[in-house]
N, CA, C and O atoms as a CHARMM CRD file, in Angstrom:
* protein
*
  364
    1    1 MET  N     -9.76000 -13.15700 -17.42600 PROA 1      0.00000
    2    1 MET  CA    -8.40200 -13.96300 -17.99800 PROA 1      0.00000
    3    1 MET  C     -7.37100 -13.18400 -17.06200 PROA 1      0.00000
    4    1 MET  O     -6.42300 -13.92800 -16.80800 PROA 1      0.00000
    5    2 LEU  N     -7.26400 -12.12400 -16.55800 PROA 2      0.00000
    6    2 LEU  CA    -6.38800 -12.31500 -15.39900 PROA 2      0.00000
    7    2 LEU  C     -6.11200 -12.74300 -14.43600 PROA 2      0.00000
    8    2 LEU  O     -4.98000 -13.18300 -14.23600 PROA 2      0.00000
    9    3 TYR  N     -6.99400 -12.74900 -13.59500 PROA 3      0.00000
   10    3 TYR  CA    -7.39300 -13.32200 -12.13500 PROA 3      0.00000
   11    3 TYR  C     -6.86600 -14.69800 -12.79200 PROA 3      0.00000
   12    3 TYR  O     -5.68700 -14.86600 -12.48200 PROA 3      0.00000
   13    4 LEU  N     -7.47500 -15.94200 -13.76500 PROA 4      0.00000
   14    4 LEU  CA    -7.14900 -16.75900 -14.08600 PROA 4      0.00000
   15    4 LEU  C     -5.60600 -17.07900 -14.42000 PROA 4      0.00000
   16    4 LEU  O     -5.16600 -18.22000 -14.27300 PROA 4      0.00000
   17    5 ALA  N     -4.70400 -15.87600 -14.93400 PROA 5      0.00000
   18    5 ALA  CA    -3.27100 -15.85300 -14.78000 PROA 5      0.00000
   19    5 ALA  C     -2.85900 -16.07700 -13.81600 PROA 5      0.00000
   20    5 ALA  O     -1.98500 -16.86000 -13.44300 PROA 5      0.00000
   21    6 LYS  N     -3.82900 -14.99100 -13.05200 PROA 6      0.00000
   22    6 LYS  CA    -3.10300 -14.84400 -11.36900 PROA 6      0.00000
   23    6 LYS  C     -2.59900 -16.62400 -10.86400 PROA 6      0.00000
   24    6 LYS  O     -1.54600 -17.10200 -10.44200 PROA 6      0.00000
   25    7 GLU  N     -3.75500 -17.11100 -11.13000 PROA 7      0.00000
   26    7 GLU  CA    -3.78500 -18.61500 -10.74400 PROA 7      0.00000
   27    7 GLU  C     -3.43600 -19.38300 -10.64800 PROA 7      0.00000
   28    7 GLU  O     -3.25400 -20.07400  -9.64500 PROA 7      0.00000
   29    8 GLY  N     -3.06600 -19.63600 -12.39700 PROA 8      0.00000
   30    8 GLY  CA    -1.96900 -20.21900 -12.54800 PROA 8      0.00000
   31    8 GLY  C     -0.42600 -20.11200 -12.51700 PROA 8      0.00000
   32    8 GLY  O      0.52400 -20.85400 -12.76300 PROA 8      0.00000
   33    9 PHE  N     -0.67900 -18.46700 -11.97600 PROA 9      0.00000
   34    9 PHE  CA     0.97700 -18.61500 -11.84000 PROA 9      0.00000
   35    9 PHE  C      1.48500 -18.76100 -10.02100 PROA 9      0.00000
   36    9 PHE  O      2.59500 -18.47600  -9.57300 PROA 9      0.00000
   37   10 ASP  N      0.28900 -19.28500  -9.24000 PROA 10     0.00000
   38   10 ASP  CA     0.56700 -18.98600  -7.86200 PROA 10     0.00000
   39   10 ASP  C      0.30600 -20.96700  -7.90200 PROA 10     0.00000
   40   10 ASP  O      0.47500 -21.56800  -6.84100 PROA 10     0.00000
   41   11 LYS  N     -0.12200 -21.82800  -9.27900 PROA 11     0.00000
   42   11 LYS  CA    -0.06800 -22.72100  -8.97100 PROA 11     0.00000
   43   11 LYS  C      1.82000 -23.37200  -8.94800 PROA 11     0.00000
   44   11 LYS  O      2.53000 -24.15900  -8.32200 PROA 11     0.00000
   45   12 GLN  N      1.92900 -21.95300 -10.60500 PROA 12     0.00000
   46   12 GLN  CA     3.34100 -22.64800 -10.98300 PROA 12     0.00000
   47   12 GLN  C      4.49300 -22.69600  -9.98400 PROA 12     0.00000
   48   12 GLN  O      5.25600 -23.58600  -9.61000 PROA 12     0.00000
   49   13 GLY  N      4.33600 -21.43700  -9.70000 PROA 13     0.00000
   50   13 GLY  CA     5.39100 -20.95300  -8.67400 PROA 13     0.00000
   51   13 GLY  C      6.15000 -20.07700  -9.08600 PROA 13     0.00000
   52   13 GLY  O      7.23300 -19.83600  -8.55200 PROA 13     0.00000
   53   14 TYR  N      5.71000 -19.48800 -10.06600 PROA 14     0.00000
   54   14 TYR  CA     7.33800 -18.84200 -10.76700 PROA 14     0.00000
   55   14 TYR  C      6.35200 -18.16400 -12.08800 PROA 14     0.00000
   56   14 TYR  O      5.33800 -18.63400 -12.60300 PROA 14     0.00000
   57   15 MET  N      7.23000 -16.64400 -12.44400 PROA 15     0.00000
   58   15 MET  CA     7.04700 -16.21200 -13.75500 PROA 15     0.00000
   59   15 MET  C      7.92000 -16.27800 -14.54600 PROA 15     0.00000
   60   15 MET  O      9.02000 -16.25100 -13.99400 PROA 15     0.00000
   61   16 SER  N      7.97500 -16.37900 -15.96300 PROA 16     0.00000
   62   16 SER  CA     9.70200 -16.61200 -16.73500 PROA 16     0.00000
   63   16 SER  C      9.07300 -15.31700 -17.59200 PROA 16     0.00000
   64   16 SER  O      7.88200 -15.19200 -17.87700 PROA 16     0.00000
   65   17 LEU  N      9.88400 -14.61100 -17.85300 PROA 17     0.00000
   66   17 LEU  CA     9.74300 -13.44900 -18.84000 PROA 17     0.00000
   67   17 LEU  C     11.15800 -13.61700 -20.06300 PROA 17     0.00000
   68   17 LEU  O     12.37300 -13.65600 -20.25800 PROA 17     0.00000
   69   18 ASN  N     10.04000 -13.65600 -20.50600 PROA 18     0.00000
   70   18 ASN  CA    11.42100 -13.87700 -22.45100 PROA 18     0.00000
   71   18 ASN  C     10.74700 -12.86200 -23.76900 PROA 18     0.00000
   72   18 ASN  O      9.67600 -12.28400 -23.57900 PROA 18     0.00000
   73   19 ASN  N     11.30400 -12.75900 -24.75900 PROA 19     0.00000
   74   19 ASN  CA    10.68900 -12.07000 -25.89100 PROA 19     0.00000
   75   19 ASN  C      9.81200 -12.43700 -26.08400 PROA 19     0.00000
   76   19 ASN  O      9.46100 -11.93400 -27.15200 PROA 19     0.00000
   77   20 LEU  N      8.84900 -13.28700 -25.61800 PROA 20     0.00000
   78   20 LEU  CA     7.51500 -13.56100 -26.18100 PROA 20     0.00000
   79   20 LEU  C      6.47700 -13.08100 -25.03800 PROA 20     0.00000
   80   20 LEU  O      5.28600 -12.92400 -25.30500 PROA 20     0.00000
   81   21 THR  N      7.15100 -12.79900 -23.39400 PROA 21     0.00000
   82   21 THR  CA     6.30000 -12.27100 -22.86200 PROA 21     0.00000
   83   21 THR  C      6.69400 -11.29300 -22.20100 PROA 21     0.00000
   84   21 THR  O      6.00800 -11.11300 -21.19500 PROA 21     0.00000
   85   22 ARG  N      7.59500 -10.51000 -22.35500 PROA 22     0.00000
   86   22 ARG  CA     8.26700  -9.27100 -21.54900 PROA 22     0.00000
   87   22 ARG  C      7.51700  -8.07200 -22.22200 PROA 22     0.00000
   88   22 ARG  O      7.49400  -7.06100 -21.52000 PROA 22     0.00000
   89   23 PRO  N      6.85900  -7.97100 -23.51800 PROA 23     0.00000
   90   23 PRO  CA     6.15100  -7.01500 -23.70300 PROA 23     0.00000
   91   23 PRO  C      4.50400  -7.40000 -22.79900 PROA 23     0.00000
   92   23 PRO  O      4.12500  -6.40500 -22.18100 PROA 23     0.00000
   93   24 PHE  N      3.87400  -8.20500 -22.70200 PROA 24     0.00000
   94   24 PHE  CA     3.21800  -8.30200 -21.64900 PROA 24     0.00000
   95   24 PHE  C      3.70000  -7.04300 -20.54600 PROA 24     0.00000
   96   24 PHE  O      3.39400  -5.85100 -20.52300 PROA 24     0.00000
   97   25 TRP  N      4.67700  -7.94400 -19.56400 PROA 25     0.00000
   98   25 TRP  CA     5.01800  -7.08900 -18.71700 PROA 25     0.00000
   99   25 TRP  C      5.32900  -6.12200 -17.78900 PROA 25     0.00000
  100   25 TRP  O      5.24800  -5.88500 -16.58300 PROA 25     0.00000
  101   26 GLN  N      5.94000  -5.38800 -19.43000 PROA 26     0.00000
  102   26 GLN  CA     5.58200  -3.98400 -20.09000 PROA 26     0.00000
  103   26 GLN  C      4.44300  -3.15500 -19.83000 PROA 26     0.00000
  104   26 GLN  O      4.39400  -2.23200 -19.01700 PROA 26     0.00000
  105   27 ASP  N      3.51000  -3.56900 -20.60300 PROA 27     0.00000
  106   27 ASP  CA     3.04600  -2.94200 -20.14300 PROA 27     0.00000
  107   27 ASP  C      1.87200  -2.94400 -18.90800 PROA 27     0.00000
  108   27 ASP  O      1.09000  -2.05000 -18.58600 PROA 27     0.00000
  109   28 LEU  N      2.02300  -4.02600 -18.46400 PROA 28     0.00000
  110   28 LEU  CA     1.54800  -4.27100 -16.87300 PROA 28     0.00000
  111   28 LEU  C      2.16400  -3.23500 -15.92700 PROA 28     0.00000
  112   28 LEU  O      1.81800  -2.29600 -15.21000 PROA 28     0.00000
  113   29 LEU  N      3.29800  -3.92400 -16.31800 PROA 29     0.00000
  114   29 LEU  CA     3.91200  -2.70600 -14.78000 PROA 29     0.00000
  115   29 LEU  C      5.13900  -2.16100 -15.13500 PROA 29     0.00000
  116   29 LEU  O      5.99500  -2.14000 -14.25000 PROA 29     0.00000
  117   30 GLY  N      5.58700  -1.45200 -16.88100 PROA 30     0.00000
  118   30 GLY  CA     6.32900  -0.44800 -16.73900 PROA 30     0.00000
  119   30 GLY  C      7.77700  -1.00300 -17.00700 PROA 30     0.00000
  120   30 GLY  O      8.30100  -1.73600 -16.16900 PROA 30     0.00000
  121   31 ASP  N      8.38700  -0.68000 -18.09600 PROA 31     0.00000
  122   31 ASP  CA    10.05400  -0.35600 -17.92800 PROA 31     0.00000
  123   31 ASP  C     10.87600  -1.04000 -17.14400 PROA 31     0.00000
  124   31 ASP  O     11.33000  -2.17800 -17.02900 PROA 31     0.00000
  125   32 GLN  N     10.94300   0.25800 -16.51600 PROA 32     0.00000
  126   32 GLN  CA    12.00500  -0.35200 -14.36500 PROA 32     0.00000
  127   32 GLN  C     12.19300  -1.50200 -14.12600 PROA 32     0.00000
  128   32 GLN  O     13.33200  -1.96500 -14.06700 PROA 32     0.00000
  129   33 TYR  N     10.93500  -2.33100 -13.90600 PROA 33     0.00000
  130   33 TYR  CA    10.24600  -3.40100 -12.96700 PROA 33     0.00000
  131   33 TYR  C     11.03100  -4.85300 -14.69400 PROA 33     0.00000
  132   33 TYR  O     11.24100  -6.02200 -14.37300 PROA 33     0.00000
  133   34 ILE  N     11.18400  -4.58700 -15.57900 PROA 34     0.00000
  134   34 ILE  CA    10.93700  -5.72400 -16.98700 PROA 34     0.00000
  135   34 ILE  C     13.25800  -6.08200 -16.15800 PROA 34     0.00000
  136   34 ILE  O     13.96900  -5.28100 -15.55100 PROA 34     0.00000
  137   35 ASP  N     13.44100  -6.94300 -16.41600 PROA 35     0.00000
  138   35 ASP  CA    15.22900  -7.48500 -16.93400 PROA 35     0.00000
  139   35 ASP  C     14.66500  -8.77000 -18.32700 PROA 35     0.00000
  140   35 ASP  O     13.62200  -9.40500 -18.48300 PROA 35     0.00000
  141   36 ALA  N     15.86900  -8.69300 -19.05800 PROA 36     0.00000
  142   36 ALA  CA    16.04200  -9.91800 -20.09400 PROA 36     0.00000
  143   36 ALA  C     16.44600 -10.87700 -19.54600 PROA 36     0.00000
  144   36 ALA  O     17.37800 -10.91800 -18.74300 PROA 36     0.00000
  145   37 ASP  N     15.54900 -12.06800 -20.05700 PROA 37     0.00000
  146   37 ASP  CA    15.05300 -13.64300 -19.58100 PROA 37     0.00000
  147   37 ASP  C     14.98000 -13.23300 -17.70900 PROA 37     0.00000
  148   37 ASP  O     15.88900 -13.57400 -16.95200 PROA 37     0.00000
  149   38 ASP  N     13.99000 -12.62500 -17.33600 PROA 38     0.00000
  150   38 ASP  CA    14.54900 -13.05600 -15.69000 PROA 38     0.00000
  151   38 ASP  C     13.24700 -13.89700 -15.26200 PROA 38     0.00000
  152   38 ASP  O     12.29300 -14.20200 -15.97700 PROA 38     0.00000
  153   39 LEU  N     13.48000 -14.21500 -13.79500 PROA 39     0.00000
  154   39 LEU  CA    12.96400 -15.40200 -13.30700 PROA 39     0.00000
  155   39 LEU  C     11.98800 -15.32800 -11.89700 PROA 39     0.00000
  156   39 LEU  O     12.46600 -15.69200 -10.82300 PROA 39     0.00000
  157   40 TRP  N     10.65500 -14.85300 -11.98800 PROA 40     0.00000
  158   40 TRP  CA    10.80000 -14.25100 -10.51200 PROA 40     0.00000
  159   40 TRP  C      9.61100 -15.17300 -10.06300 PROA 40     0.00000
  160   40 TRP  O      8.67400 -15.46400 -10.80600 PROA 40     0.00000
  161   41 THR  N      9.74600 -15.59000  -8.80000 PROA 41     0.00000
  162   41 THR  CA     9.24800 -16.88500  -8.77300 PROA 41     0.00000
  163   41 THR  C      8.55500 -16.10100  -6.56100 PROA 41     0.00000
  164   41 THR  O      8.73200 -15.01100  -6.01600 PROA 41     0.00000
  165   42 SER  N      7.80100 -17.45800  -6.05700 PROA 42     0.00000
  166   42 SER  CA     6.87700 -16.96600  -5.15700 PROA 42     0.00000
  167   42 SER  C      7.63900 -17.89100  -4.46800 PROA 42     0.00000
  168   42 SER  O      6.96200 -18.86200  -4.13100 PROA 42     0.00000
  169   43 HSD  N      9.27200 -17.96900  -4.00000 PROA 43     0.00000
  170   43 HSD  CA     9.78000 -18.53200  -3.11800 PROA 43     0.00000
  171   43 HSD  C     10.61800 -17.51300  -2.90300 PROA 43     0.00000
  172   43 HSD  O     11.20800 -17.70600  -1.84000 PROA 43     0.00000
  173   44 ASN  N     11.06600 -16.13800  -3.61700 PROA 44     0.00000
  174   44 ASN  CA    12.09700 -15.42100  -2.44100 PROA 44     0.00000
  175   44 ASN  C     10.50800 -14.13200  -2.24100 PROA 44     0.00000
  176   44 ASN  O      9.94900 -13.36400  -3.02300 PROA 44     0.00000
  177   45 GLY  N     10.35800 -14.39700  -1.17500 PROA 45     0.00000
  178   45 GLY  CA     9.38300 -13.78200  -0.42000 PROA 45     0.00000
  179   45 GLY  C      8.02900 -12.93400  -1.93600 PROA 45     0.00000
  180   45 GLY  O      7.31500 -13.18200  -2.90800 PROA 45     0.00000
  181   46 LYS  N      8.38500 -12.21200  -1.30200 PROA 46     0.00000
  182   46 LYS  CA     7.41200 -10.66400  -2.00100 PROA 46     0.00000
  183   46 LYS  C      7.81500 -10.56600  -3.48600 PROA 46     0.00000
  184   46 LYS  O      7.31900 -11.03300  -4.51100 PROA 46     0.00000
  185   47 GLY  N      8.69000  -9.93500  -3.28300 PROA 47     0.00000
  186   47 GLY  CA     9.42600  -9.25500  -4.91200 PROA 47     0.00000
  187   47 GLY  C      8.47400  -9.23100  -5.98700 PROA 47     0.00000
  188   47 GLY  O      7.24400  -9.23800  -5.92500 PROA 47     0.00000
  189   48 MET  N      9.55400  -9.19100  -7.38900 PROA 48     0.00000
  190   48 MET  CA     8.71500  -9.40700  -8.42700 PROA 48     0.00000
  191   48 MET  C      6.87400 -10.12400  -8.09700 PROA 48     0.00000
  192   48 MET  O      5.68600  -9.80600  -8.04200 PROA 48     0.00000
  193   49 PHE  N      7.86400 -11.29800  -7.95900 PROA 49     0.00000
  194   49 PHE  CA     6.43600 -12.16900  -7.89400 PROA 49     0.00000
  195   49 PHE  C      5.10200 -11.22400  -7.18800 PROA 49     0.00000
  196   49 PHE  O      4.31900 -10.54200  -7.84900 PROA 49     0.00000
  197   50 GLY  N      5.09500 -11.29800  -6.50700 PROA 50     0.00000
  198   50 GLY  CA     3.79200 -10.58000  -5.86800 PROA 50     0.00000
  199   50 GLY  C      3.47400  -9.10900  -5.95500 PROA 50     0.00000
  200   50 GLY  O      2.46600  -8.51000  -5.58100 PROA 50     0.00000
  201   51 ILE  N      4.79900  -8.57800  -6.65800 PROA 51     0.00000
  202   51 ILE  CA     3.93600  -7.01300  -7.31700 PROA 51     0.00000
  203   51 ILE  C      3.92900  -7.16300  -8.66200 PROA 51     0.00000
  204   51 ILE  O      4.78000  -6.41700  -9.14500 PROA 51     0.00000
  205   52 ALA  N      3.37100  -7.77100  -9.46300 PROA 52     0.00000
  206   52 ALA  CA     3.22900  -9.04000 -10.92100 PROA 52     0.00000
  207   52 ALA  C      1.69100  -9.42900 -10.71000 PROA 52     0.00000
  208   52 ALA  O      0.64300  -9.08700 -11.25800 PROA 52     0.00000
  209   53 GLN  N      2.00400 -10.23300  -9.74600 PROA 53     0.00000
  210   53 GLN  CA     0.36900 -11.07400  -9.06400 PROA 53     0.00000
  211   53 GLN  C     -0.99300  -9.26500  -8.80300 PROA 53     0.00000
  212   53 GLN  O     -2.04600  -8.99600  -9.38100 PROA 53     0.00000
  213   54 GLN  N     -0.37000  -8.64800  -7.92300 PROA 54     0.00000
  214   54 GLN  CA    -1.15400  -7.72100  -7.68500 PROA 54     0.00000
  215   54 GLN  C     -1.06700  -6.33900  -8.87300 PROA 54     0.00000
  216   54 GLN  O     -1.90300  -5.44400  -8.74600 PROA 54     0.00000
  217   55 ALA  N     -0.29200  -6.27100  -9.70900 PROA 55     0.00000
  218   55 ALA  CA    -0.66400  -5.89600 -10.55800 PROA 55     0.00000
  219   55 ALA  C     -1.73100  -6.35500 -11.78200 PROA 55     0.00000
  220   55 ALA  O     -1.98300  -5.57400 -12.70000 PROA 55     0.00000
  221   56 LEU  N     -2.39200  -7.83400 -11.69700 PROA 56     0.00000
  222   56 LEU  CA    -3.25900  -8.54600 -12.55800 PROA 56     0.00000
  223   56 LEU  C     -4.11300  -8.28700 -11.88600 PROA 56     0.00000
  224   56 LEU  O     -5.25000  -8.01800 -12.27200 PROA 56     0.00000
  225   57 MET  N     -3.61900  -8.32700 -10.40900 PROA 57     0.00000
  226   57 MET  CA    -5.55000  -8.65000  -9.32200 PROA 57     0.00000
  227   57 MET  C     -5.81400  -6.71300  -9.72300 PROA 57     0.00000
  228   57 MET  O     -7.00400  -6.49500  -9.49500 PROA 57     0.00000
  229   58 ASP  N     -5.41200  -5.95500  -9.99900 PROA 58     0.00000
  230   58 ASP  CA    -5.15000  -4.35200 -10.11900 PROA 58     0.00000
  231   58 ASP  C     -5.90600  -3.92800 -11.89100 PROA 58     0.00000
  232   58 ASP  O     -6.41200  -2.90900 -12.36200 PROA 58     0.00000
  233   59 THR  N     -5.72800  -4.80900 -12.23200 PROA 59     0.00000
  234   59 THR  CA    -6.29800  -4.62900 -13.87700 PROA 59     0.00000
  235   59 THR  C     -7.47800  -4.87300 -13.71200 PROA 59     0.00000
  236   59 THR  O     -8.36900  -4.03100 -13.82100 PROA 59     0.00000
  237   60 GLY  N     -7.67100  -6.27300 -13.37600 PROA 60     0.00000
  238   60 GLY  CA    -8.08700  -7.59600 -14.01200 PROA 60     0.00000
  239   60 GLY  C     -9.56900  -6.57300 -12.44300 PROA 60     0.00000
  240   60 GLY  O    -10.74900  -6.52500 -12.79200 PROA 60     0.00000
  241   61 ASP  N     -9.38100  -6.27800 -11.75400 PROA 61     0.00000
  242   61 ASP  CA   -10.43600  -5.18300 -11.04600 PROA 61     0.00000
  243   61 ASP  C    -10.85900  -4.01500 -11.70200 PROA 61     0.00000
  244   61 ASP  O    -12.05600  -3.74600 -11.80300 PROA 61     0.00000
  245   62 ARG  N     -9.77800  -3.14700 -12.25400 PROA 62     0.00000
  246   62 ARG  CA   -10.56300  -2.23200 -13.22500 PROA 62     0.00000
  247   62 ARG  C    -11.56800  -2.55100 -14.51900 PROA 62     0.00000
  248   62 ARG  O    -12.50300  -2.04800 -15.14200 PROA 62     0.00000
  249   63 PHE  N    -10.97900  -3.37800 -14.49800 PROA 63     0.00000
  250   63 PHE  CA   -11.76700  -3.93200 -15.98600 PROA 63     0.00000
  251   63 PHE  C    -12.87400  -4.51600 -15.85200 PROA 63     0.00000
  252   63 PHE  O    -13.65000  -4.53400 -16.80700 PROA 63     0.00000
  253   64 MET  N    -13.30300  -5.31000 -14.28000 PROA 64     0.00000
  254   64 MET  CA   -14.19700  -5.21300 -13.83700 PROA 64     0.00000
  255   64 MET  C    -15.31500  -4.34700 -13.56900 PROA 64     0.00000
  256   64 MET  O    -16.54600  -4.37200 -13.57500 PROA 64     0.00000
  257   65 SER  N    -14.46200  -3.66000 -13.35800 PROA 65     0.00000
  258   65 SER  CA   -15.35900  -1.77300 -12.64900 PROA 65     0.00000
  259   65 SER  C    -16.12000  -1.06800 -13.65400 PROA 65     0.00000
  260   65 SER  O    -17.16400  -0.44600 -13.45800 PROA 65     0.00000
  261   66 VAL  N    -15.45900  -1.23100 -14.83500 PROA 66     0.00000
  262   66 VAL  CA   -16.10300  -0.45500 -16.61300 PROA 66     0.00000
  263   66 VAL  C    -16.59200  -2.08200 -16.59400 PROA 66     0.00000
  264   66 VAL  O    -17.71100  -1.88400 -16.11900 PROA 66     0.00000
  265   67 SER  N    -16.55100  -3.01300 -16.71200 PROA 67     0.00000
  266   67 SER  CA   -17.71600  -4.44900 -17.78800 PROA 67     0.00000
  267   67 SER  C    -18.85500  -3.78400 -16.49500 PROA 67     0.00000
  268   67 SER  O    -20.00100  -3.60700 -16.90800 PROA 67     0.00000
  269   68 LYS  N    -18.63900  -3.47500 -15.22900 PROA 68     0.00000
  270   68 LYS  CA   -20.40000  -3.87300 -14.54300 PROA 68     0.00000
  271   68 LYS  C    -21.07100  -2.56400 -14.61200 PROA 68     0.00000
  272   68 LYS  O    -22.24600  -2.53900 -14.24500 PROA 68     0.00000
  273   69 GLU  N    -20.36200  -1.14600 -15.14200 PROA 69     0.00000
  274   69 GLU  CA   -21.04500  -0.16000 -15.36000 PROA 69     0.00000
  275   69 GLU  C    -21.79100  -0.73100 -16.64700 PROA 69     0.00000
  276   69 GLU  O    -23.00300  -0.95000 -16.66000 PROA 69     0.00000
  277   70 PHE  N    -20.88400  -0.96400 -17.80000 PROA 70     0.00000
  278   70 PHE  CA   -21.64300  -0.93800 -18.86000 PROA 70     0.00000
  279   70 PHE  C    -22.73500  -2.20700 -18.09700 PROA 70     0.00000
  280   70 PHE  O    -23.78700  -1.62200 -17.84000 PROA 70     0.00000
  281   71 ALA  N    -22.79400  -3.08200 -17.84100 PROA 71     0.00000
  282   71 ALA  CA   -23.54700  -4.01900 -18.01800 PROA 71     0.00000
  283   71 ALA  C    -24.28600  -4.55000 -16.41000 PROA 71     0.00000
  284   71 ALA  O    -24.12200  -5.65100 -15.88600 PROA 71     0.00000
  285   72 PRO  N    -25.04100  -3.49400 -15.92000 PROA 72     0.00000
  286   72 PRO  CA   -25.59500  -3.79800 -14.74800 PROA 72     0.00000
  287   72 PRO  C    -26.63000  -4.90000 -13.89500 PROA 72     0.00000
  288   72 PRO  O    -26.99700  -5.12300 -12.74100 PROA 72     0.00000
  289   73 ASP  N    -26.85400  -5.47600 -15.43700 PROA 73     0.00000
  290   73 ASP  CA   -27.72800  -6.80600 -15.47900 PROA 73     0.00000
  291   73 ASP  C    -27.04500  -7.72000 -15.60000 PROA 73     0.00000
  292   73 ASP  O    -27.58000  -8.80800 -15.81000 PROA 73     0.00000
  293   74 GLY  N    -25.60400  -7.62300 -15.51300 PROA 74     0.00000
  294   74 GLY  CA   -25.10600  -8.87400 -16.43600 PROA 74     0.00000
  295   74 GLY  C    -24.83300  -9.29200 -17.74500 PROA 74     0.00000
  296   74 GLY  O    -24.13600 -10.12500 -18.32600 PROA 74     0.00000
  297   75 ARG  N    -25.74600  -8.28800 -18.02600 PROA 75     0.00000
  298   75 ARG  CA   -25.36500  -8.88000 -19.65800 PROA 75     0.00000
  299   75 ARG  C    -24.98700  -7.61900 -20.74000 PROA 75     0.00000
  300   75 ARG  O    -25.47100  -6.48800 -20.73700 PROA 75     0.00000
  301   76 MET  N    -23.93500  -8.19600 -21.69200 PROA 76     0.00000
  302   76 MET  CA   -23.21300  -6.36800 -22.05200 PROA 76     0.00000
  303   76 MET  C    -23.23800  -6.83000 -23.53300 PROA 76     0.00000
  304   76 MET  O    -23.20600  -7.94000 -24.06500 PROA 76     0.00000
  305   77 SER  N    -23.27500  -6.15400 -23.77900 PROA 77     0.00000
  306   77 SER  CA   -23.44400  -6.43800 -25.76500 PROA 77     0.00000
  307   77 SER  C    -22.13100  -6.21400 -26.30200 PROA 77     0.00000
  308   77 SER  O    -21.24200  -5.40800 -26.02700 PROA 77     0.00000
  309   78 GLU  N    -22.21000  -6.85300 -26.88100 PROA 78     0.00000
  310   78 GLU  CA   -21.03300  -6.95100 -28.50200 PROA 78     0.00000
  311   78 GLU  C    -20.23500  -6.17400 -28.35200 PROA 78     0.00000
  312   78 GLU  O    -19.14300  -6.33700 -27.80600 PROA 78     0.00000
  313   79 GLN  N    -20.92000  -4.65700 -29.08900 PROA 79     0.00000
  314   79 GLN  CA   -20.12900  -3.57600 -28.61100 PROA 79     0.00000
  315   79 GLN  C    -19.82600  -2.38800 -27.88700 PROA 79     0.00000
  316   79 GLN  O    -20.97900  -1.95800 -27.84600 PROA 79     0.00000
  317   80 ILE  N    -19.14300  -1.51100 -27.27300 PROA 80     0.00000
  318   80 ILE  CA   -18.91600  -0.59700 -26.47500 PROA 80     0.00000
  319   80 ILE  C    -18.58300   0.28800 -26.65300 PROA 80     0.00000
  320   80 ILE  O    -17.43800   0.56200 -26.29100 PROA 80     0.00000
  321   81 ASP  N    -19.26300   1.10800 -27.21500 PROA 81     0.00000
  322   81 ASP  CA   -18.68900   2.91700 -28.11300 PROA 81     0.00000
  323   81 ASP  C    -17.54900   3.21900 -26.90300 PROA 81     0.00000
  324   81 ASP  O    -17.77900   3.41400 -25.70900 PROA 81     0.00000
  325   82 ARG  N    -15.91000   3.18700 -27.77700 PROA 82     0.00000
  326   82 ARG  CA   -15.13500   3.90000 -26.71000 PROA 82     0.00000
  327   82 ARG  C    -14.89800   5.40900 -25.77100 PROA 82     0.00000
  328   82 ARG  O    -14.32600   5.75300 -24.73700 PROA 82     0.00000
  329   83 TYR  N    -15.64300   5.95900 -26.74200 PROA 83     0.00000
  330   83 TYR  CA   -15.54800   6.95200 -26.42900 PROA 83     0.00000
  331   83 TYR  C    -16.46800   7.27400 -25.41700 PROA 83     0.00000
  332   83 TYR  O    -15.94800   8.08600 -24.65000 PROA 83     0.00000
  333   84 VAL  N    -17.78000   6.93800 -25.04300 PROA 84     0.00000
  334   84 VAL  CA   -18.80900   6.84100 -23.79500 PROA 84     0.00000
  335   84 VAL  C    -18.06800   5.69400 -22.83700 PROA 84     0.00000
  336   84 VAL  O    -18.52800   5.61200 -21.69800 PROA 84     0.00000
  337   85 ALA  N    -16.90700   4.75100 -23.20000 PROA 85     0.00000
  338   85 ALA  CA   -16.71500   3.81900 -22.04500 PROA 85     0.00000
  339   85 ALA  C    -15.09900   5.09000 -21.45800 PROA 85     0.00000
  340   85 ALA  O    -14.88000   5.07700 -20.24700 PROA 85     0.00000
  341   86 LEU  N    -14.47400   5.71500 -22.04700 PROA 86     0.00000
  342   86 LEU  CA   -13.49800   6.57200 -22.02200 PROA 86     0.00000
  343   86 LEU  C    -14.18800   7.45400 -21.20400 PROA 86     0.00000
  344   86 LEU  O    -13.81000   7.46600 -20.03200 PROA 86     0.00000
  345   87 ARG  N    -15.45900   8.49000 -21.62500 PROA 87     0.00000
  346   87 ARG  CA   -15.72300   9.91300 -20.13300 PROA 87     0.00000
  347   87 ARG  C    -16.18700   8.94700 -19.13600 PROA 87     0.00000
  348   87 ARG  O    -15.80400   9.44900 -18.08000 PROA 87     0.00000
  349   88 SER  N    -16.85500   7.73400 -18.82600 PROA 88     0.00000
  350   88 SER  CA   -16.99300   7.23900 -18.23900 PROA 88     0.00000
  351   88 SER  C    -15.44400   6.68500 -16.83800 PROA 88     0.00000
  352   88 SER  O    -15.30500   6.94100 -15.64200 PROA 88     0.00000
  353   89 VAL  N    -14.65400   5.92900 -17.77300 PROA 89     0.00000
  354   89 VAL  CA   -13.49000   6.05500 -17.22300 PROA 89     0.00000
  355   89 VAL  C    -12.28400   7.60900 -16.54400 PROA 89     0.00000
  356   89 VAL  O    -11.43100   7.84400 -15.68900 PROA 89     0.00000
  357   90 LEU  N    -12.87400   8.12300 -17.42900 PROA 90     0.00000
  358   90 LEU  CA   -12.34600   9.04800 -17.08800 PROA 90     0.00000
  359   90 LEU  C    -12.59900  10.30000 -16.39500 PROA 90     0.00000
  360   90 LEU  O    -11.80700  11.09400 -15.88700 PROA 90     0.00000
  361   91 GLY  N    -14.25100  10.31900 -16.50500 PROA 91     0.00000
  362   91 GLY  CA   -14.83300  11.16100 -14.95600 PROA 91     0.00000
  363   91 GLY  C    -15.41000  11.78900 -15.50100 PROA 91     0.00000
  364   91 GLY  O    -16.08900  12.64800 -14.93900 PROA 91     0.00000
């Protein structure tokens, strides 16, 4: 899903922050990057658009890493014990 979002933003060329999208970006990037009703475009160099794109990829990669650990054959149970998963991620 995060990879698809990145691809969609690449095609669109911008990310628009508003009351609906702000909580997602705050969770992904932290409050220090978020300004009310901001518009991040691909046209002004890397900037926030590039930072957000990289955060989408990094978060997607981490999710895939955990998924591969619990589904080495490509099949995943509908349920994963959250405590086993947490121990696995934290080492």
